[in-house]
N, C-alpha and C positions, 0 to 999 in steps of 0.2 A: 500401619505405616502412615505417617502424616502426608498430607497433600503436598506440602512444600518440599518434602524429601523426594517424592515421586517426580515433581517438576524439576528439581535439581538434577536427579539422575537422568531424566529425559533430555535436559539441555546438554549435559556432559556427553551422553551417548550420541546425540544428534550432531554435536560439533565434531566428535570423533569420526563418525561415519562420513560427514561432509569432508573432513580433512583427508580421510582415506580415499574417497572418490576423487577428490581434487588431485591428489598425488598420482593416482592411477591414470587419470585423464591427461595430466601434464606429461607423464612418462610416455604414454602412447603417442602424444603429439610430437615429443622429441624424437621418439623412435622413427616415426613416419618421416619427419624432416631429415634426420640423419640418413635414413635409407634412401630417400629421394635424392639427397645431395650425392651420396655414393653412386647411385644409379646414373645421375647426370654426368658426373665426372668420368665414370667408366665409358659412357657413350661418347663423350667428347674426345677422350683419349683414343678410343677405337676409331672414330672418324678421322682424327688427325693422322693416325697410323695408316689408314687406308689411303688418304691423300698423299702421304709421303711415299708409300709403296708405289702408287701410280706414277709419281714423278720419277722415282728410281727406275721403274720399268721403261718409261719413255727415254730417260737418259741412257739407259743400257742399250735401248734399241738404236739410238743414233751413234753411240760409241762403237757398237758392234759393226754398224755399217761403215764407219770411218776406219776402224781397224782392219776390216776386210779389204777396203779399198787400198790402204797403205800396204798391207801384206801382199796384195796382188801386184802392186807397183814394185815392191822389193824383189819378188821372185821373177819379175819380168826383166830385171836388169842383168843381162848377159852380154858378153863381148859382141859387138856388132861386126868386128873384123880382126883378123890376126895376120899381120904382115910378115914377110919372110925375114925382114931385118930385125925381128924381135919386138915389134911394136904391137900393143893391144889397144884397140879403140872401143870405148864404152859410151853409150848415150843414156844419161840418167834423168829421171824426173823426180824432184824432191816432193815431200808431202805438202809443202806450201805452194806447189805449182811451178817451181823453178826448174828449168831444164838445163842440162850441161853435157858437154862431150869430154870424155877423159881418155887420154892416151898414155899408155905405160910403155917405156922403152927399157930394154935390157942390153947390157954389154955383150960384145961378141963372145967374150970368154965364158958367158953363162948361158949361151943359147942352147947348149946341150941339155940344160936343166929346166927348160921352159915347161915341158910337159909335166915334170915332177912337181913344180911349184904353182902350176896354174890353178889348181883347186884351192890351195891355201890362200892365194891372192884373192880369189873370188870370195872366200869367207871373210876376209878382212874388209872388203868393200861392203859386204852385208852388215857387218858390225858398225861400220861408220854410219850407214844410213839409219840403222836402228837407234843409234845414239841421238841422231838428229830428231827422230820421232819422240824419244823419251824427253828430250828437251822441250819439245812442244807440249807434251803432257804436263810439264811443270806449270804451264799456264792454264791449269784445269778450270779455275773459276771463270776465267774469261771465255773459255771454250764452251762450258756448260751454259752460260748465259746466252751465248749465241745459239746453242742448240735449242734451248727452251724458246727463244724468240722465234726461231724457225718452226718449232713444233706446233705453235698455236695456229698455224695455217691448216693443220690436219683436222678432219672432222672429229668431234668428240666421241662418236661411236667407235672410231678406230683407236683413239688414244685410251679410252676406257670403255670397253664393251660391257654390256649388262651382265653377262655370265661371270666375267672376271671380277666386276665390282661386287656382285652378290657373293661370290666365293670369299673375297677379302673381308667383306662385312661379317659374314658368318664366322669366319676364322677369328677375327679380332674380337667380336662379341663373346665368343666362347673363351678366348684367352683372358678376358676381363670378368668372367663369371656371369655373363648376361645371357643365360640360356632361355630365351623366350622369343616368341614370334615377332617378326618385324616386317615392315614394308618400306620400300624406298622408291625415289624418283630422281632423275637428273634433269635439271631445268637450266635454261640460259638466263642471261641478265634480265631479259624482259619478262621472265616468269613462265615462258612457254616450256612445256614438258618435252624433253628430247626423247626419253624412254622411261618406263616405270615397271615395277613388278606387277604381277598379275592381280594381286590382292590390294593394290594401292587404291584407297578411296579417300578423297580429300574431305568428304563430309564427316569422316570419323576422326579427323585430326583435331586435337585440342591444344590449347596453348601450353599445356604442361607435358605433352608427350611427343612434341615435334622437335627435331634437332636438325640444324643446317650446317654444312661444312663446305668451304670453297675448294673446288678442284683446280689444281694447277694455279696456285696463287700468283705465280710470276707472269701469267698471261696478261696481255693488255686489258685495260678496264672494259673495253667494249666487247671483249671476247670471253669474259668470265663465265664460268659454269659452276653450278652448285649441286650438291647432293642433299636431298631431304629424306630423313628417316623418321618414322614414327612407330610406336609400339602399341598395338591395340589392347594388350593385356597388361599395360604398365601398372594401372591402379590395383589390379588383383595381385600383381607381383609385389608391390609395395605393401599392401595390406596383409599379405601372407606372412610377413615378418613379425606381425603382432597378433597372430592368431592365438598364441599361447596366453595372451592377456584377456581374451574374451571370456573363458571360464572364470577367471578371477573376478571380472566385472559382474558376471552373472551371480556368482556366490555372494559378492558384496551386496548386490541389490536384494538378493533373497534374505540375507541377514538384516538389511535395513527394513524390508517389509515385515519380517517376523518381529523385529524390534518394535516397529510402530504398532503392529497388531497386539503385541504383548502390553504395550503402554495403554492402548485403548481398553483392553480387557482389564488391566489393573484399575483404571479409572472407573470402569463400569462396576467392577467388583467392589470398589470402595464406596461408590454411590449406592450400590445394592445393599452393602453392609449398613450404611447409614440409614437407609429406608427400612431395613429389617429391624434395626434398633428402635427406630421410631414406631414401627409396627408392634414390637413387643411392649413398648411403653404404653401405647394406646390400648393394646389388648389387655394389659394388666389393669388399666383404669376401667375399661368396659366390663371386665369380669368382676372387678372388686365391688362395684356398686350393687349389682343384683345379688352377689353372694352375701354382702353385708345386710341387705334388706331381708333375705331369706333367713340369715342367722338371727337377726333381731326378732323376726316373726316367730321363730322357733323358741326363742327365750321367753317371748310373751305368752306362748302356749303353756309354759311351765307355771304360769301364775294362775292360781285357782280362781281368782276373781275374774280374770279374762275368760276362762273356760265357761263360767256361769253366765256370761253375757252373750246372747245370740248375735247381737249387732256387732260386737267386737270380734267374735269368731268369724262372722261373715267378712268383715273388713280384713282380718288377717289372712283368711283363705284367698281373698281376692289379690292381696299383695303377693302372697306366695305364688299364686297362679300366674300373675302378670310378670313377676321377676323370673319365674321359671321359663316362661315363653321367651322373655328377653335374652336369658342366658342360652337357651336352645338356639335362638336365631344367631347369636354371636358365634356359637360353636359351629353352626352350619357354614358361616362365612369363613371361619378358619379352615374348615375342611375343603372349602372350594380351592384353597391353595394347591392341593394335590393335582387339580385339573391342569394347572399351568405347566406342570412337568411332564404331561402326557402329550404325545404327538397327535393323538386323536381322541376326542372325548367319546364316551359311550352314550349314544342317543337312542331313545325309543321314539322313532318318528311316527306321526299319525296326522291325518288330515283334519284340520280344525278350521272353524270360522273365526278369523282374527277379530272381526268386529264384536262378536259375542264374547270372546275371551277378554278383550280389552274392556268391554262394558262391565263384566263381572269384576275385574280387577279394580276399576274405578269405583264401583259400588262399595267394595270392601274398604278401599282407601279413603273414601269420602269422609268418614267420621274423623280420621286423623287430620285431614286438611281443615275441617270445620273446627276442630279443637284449637287451631291456631287462628281462628277467625278468618279462614281463607275460603276460597271458592274454586271448585273444579268443574269443568264442563267438557263435553265430548262433541265431536263433529265427525262422526263415522260415515262418510259419504261414499266409501268404496263399494262399487256395485258387485265386484267379485273379490271376496276376501278369503278365499280358501287357500290355505298354505299348509305345507307339510313340515311340521316342526315337532320338537319334544315339548309337550304342553307344560311340563314342570319348569323347564329351563326358559321357555318363552314367557311364562308368568313371572319368573324371577327377574328377567331382563326388564320388563315393563315396571315391575314393583321397585327395582333398584333405581331406575330413572326417576320415578315419582318420589321416592324417599329422598334422593339427592336434592330434588327441587324444594322439598320441605326443609331439609337441613340448611341449605344455602339461600334461604329466603331473606328478604330485607325486613328490618324491624320497624321501619318508618311508614311502610304502606302495607295494606292487606295482601295476603298471598293470593295470586291468581294463576291457576293451572289450566292448560288446554291440551286435550288429546284428540288427534284427528287422524283419519285414514283416507287414502285416495288411490285410484288406479293411475298408474303411469305407463309409459311405453315399455315395450319389450316384456310384456306380461309380468310386471312386477307391482308389488304393493308397497306404498309409502306410508309410514307411520311417523307422525310428528308429535313430540311432547315438548310443550313450551311453558316457560315460567317467567315471572317478573322479578327474579331474585337478583343476587349481587353480580351475576355474570362471571365471566372468566377472562383473565388477561390474555392478550395476544400471545405472549411468550409461553403461556401454559397450555394453549390449545393443542399443540403437537405432542404434549406429554401426558395428557390426562388419562389416556388409555394404557399407560404403562403400569406394570405391577408395582405396588407399594407407593406410587407417586400420589402426593396430596398437595393441592395448591396451598399457598401460604395463608390464604384467608380461612383455611380450615383448621387452624390451631385454636379456635375458640372451644370452650368446654362443651358446649351443647352440640357440637358437630364432630366429636371425636370419632375416628374410624381407623380402618386398617389400610386404606388405599387399594382395596381389592375390588370394590364394587364396579367401577367403570372398566377395569381390566377384565373382569368376569363378563360384563356385558359385551365388550368388544370381541372377546374370544367366542362366546356362544353365538353371536350374530354371524360371525365368519363361519363357524361350524355348520350353521343352518343354511349356508350358501348365500347369505346376504351381505349387506354393507351398512356401516354406521358412520355418520359424520356429525359435527356440531357447528352451529352458528351462534356466536355470542359476542356481546359488547359489554365490556366491563361497566357495571352499574346499571345495566338496562335489562338483564335477564339473558336466558339461553334457550336454544331450541335444538333438541337432539332429533336427528332424522334417520330412521331405519328403513331400509329397502329389503324386501324379501321376495323370492320368486314365487309366483302364483302356481297353483296346481292346475294343469291344463286338462280339461275334461274332454 
């Protein structure tokens, strides 16, 4: 798959996931806002109902007192005297405070029926008085205003006691579907608390969970009282309505993470494929040269004149031997690939003197350096150089670093190599291999230890390779319990620094 195709799919999927997340977030915000608006409306409606109920209770209280007084007045209106000549005297007090005396006279011819009609007449008087009362009730608005004006003189504790208010609040909140804990307090116009519920805590009040309602709004302004209600668990109540969205968000995030991981893996695999293709091309070139040389030498051996010349035979045998060694070395480097797929390399650890091992390696490598008109020197100053390593792999590590220094030498100046050792803190040995070669660019420093990675300056014919040398070095140093880093300036050479733990005697 082309890189442009991968990038195109990545952009499309990224935009899709971003759009999906945006829609989910906006939906959750709208749900929270709607739920909050519904909650606030329900609370306001409940508080208004409580205030109206308290007003009705107070109005009922005064009307019941008024009705009781009038009823007592009505039933107290009995004849004050009954004269012999058929006269009935009544003393009446009307609901508006008007007093009157009423005398009823009967004809002489009906005096014999006085006793029989006395009760009927009395009922008629009662109906007359009741009619007057009902007439006054027709002026209900004016009466109620008077009642409310008088009621503001009563203490608020009597007009709306805490138990009654708490019961009304609980009932109204349940009727509006608000089944969650609440706390309340009644305060006067100056903000002083008249009474409050046991759990009321002003420190827990927030600007989004406090609701205020006026009690008895017809009271004079200087006698106004207010009820404050807040809900400690309002936030949890609102958020509970969107709990079903949380798994959806989590699944979307998991899909996004998996998608990003897949894209990263795809790019790594593409890069690895490109490096493997480069590796195969380099390997083909590296194998082709020694095989061609050996094949040519074998053809020359078929010539009788060549077999008769000892000098020519010696030359051909040398060529075959050198090219065979070269081919074997390349095969060994290819076999090193299998080590990178193992979690743990098989090592044969033994205690060796690093100074002596490095000196032997330098002595063997010295001829190759001198063949390029170069010079190699050692500065092995470590007093304690005993390390526990696999000698074969340790030798290969030092050899690979020296071989790289030769490969990436500068053509305009003589090659200069320096190998040194020194004791450092924490019982560790430091080995430095420095050169004056072409150096490494800053952007390549973090990648040179990756498998198959080769810097761009390595595409010259004389430095063909597989990109495995430094990856092998890095892996083996780590397996031996050490660390490796590089200091380089492009155009001025490089220094590879290896640290290994010392054997403590």
